[in-house]
VMD Tcl script that draws the C-alpha trace (Angstrom):
set ca {
  {83.15 179.54 20.37}
  {85.35 182.62 19.96}
  {84.61 184.48 16.73}
  {86.75 187.60 17.20}
  {89.55 188.61 19.54}
  {91.16 192.06 19.70}
  {94.11 192.52 22.06}
  {95.88 195.78 22.85}
  {99.29 195.44 24.49}
  {99.75 198.65 26.48}
  {102.74 198.04 28.75}
  {105.35 195.35 29.27}
  {104.98 192.98 32.18}
  {108.08 191.24 33.49}
  {108.83 188.22 35.64}
  {107.90 188.99 39.22}
  {105.08 191.42 38.39}
  {101.84 190.61 40.17}
  {99.02 190.96 37.66}
  {95.27 191.16 38.13}
  {92.87 190.01 35.42}
  {89.46 191.66 35.34}
  {86.75 190.17 33.11}
  {83.25 191.46 32.50}
  {80.42 190.76 30.12}
  {80.30 193.98 28.11}
  {77.59 193.31 25.54}
  {74.84 190.76 25.02}
  {73.35 190.41 21.56}
  {70.75 188.04 20.17}
  {73.32 185.48 18.93}
  {76.65 186.73 20.24}
  {78.15 188.38 23.29}
  {81.31 190.35 24.03}
  {83.58 190.06 27.04}
  {86.05 192.80 27.93}
  {89.22 191.93 29.81}
  {91.90 194.05 31.39}
  {95.19 192.97 32.90}
  {96.65 195.44 35.36}
  {99.93 195.51 37.25}
  {99.03 195.37 40.94}
  {101.76 197.62 42.37}
  {100.72 200.72 40.39}
  {97.38 199.73 38.79}
  {98.85 200.36 35.31}
  {96.99 198.82 32.38}
  {99.15 196.13 30.74}
  {96.64 194.61 28.31}
  {93.03 195.11 27.33}
  {91.08 192.77 25.10}
  {87.62 192.24 23.65}
  {86.42 188.73 22.90}
  {83.26 188.17 20.88}
  {81.80 184.70 21.21}
  {78.79 182.62 20.24}
  {77.22 179.53 21.74}
  {77.51 176.91 19.03}
  {75.03 174.20 18.09}
  {77.70 171.66 17.14}
  {75.37 169.38 15.18}
  {73.96 172.21 13.04}
  {77.24 174.20 13.08}
  {75.25 177.37 13.78}
  {75.20 179.86 16.63}
  {72.41 179.43 19.16}
  {70.08 182.27 20.02}
  {70.79 183.86 23.39}
  {67.24 183.94 24.68}
  {64.92 182.51 27.28}
  {66.36 181.38 30.60}
  {69.95 181.80 29.39}
  {69.36 185.46 28.50}
  {67.60 186.02 31.84}
  {70.67 184.66 33.64}
  {73.21 186.64 31.57}
  {71.54 190.07 31.39}
  {72.35 191.07 35.00}
  {76.02 190.27 34.32}
  {76.40 192.93 31.59}
  {78.49 195.78 33.03}
  {79.07 199.02 31.18}
  {82.27 201.02 31.08}
}
mol new
graphics top color blue
foreach p $ca { graphics top sphere $p radius 0.5 }
foreach p [lrange $ca 0 end-1] q [lrange $ca 1 end] { graphics top cylinder $p $q radius 0.2 }
display resetview
């Protein structure tokens, strides 16, 4: 479940622009994680948008975030990329 989203619009994109979306896991906490996304215009590699999305894994029955531990943490840790 998304708990926070920050978007920075850097440059206009127009019809016909080829765009590339890059997504990486930027941070892994004990109960939440943050993904960073960039959208770049292909022809000149200009940054169009960057965004940070903080999310939790939700226990729907208890309506509480799940801990990111055990096997799940082991699988996600190698995916965290800095910078």
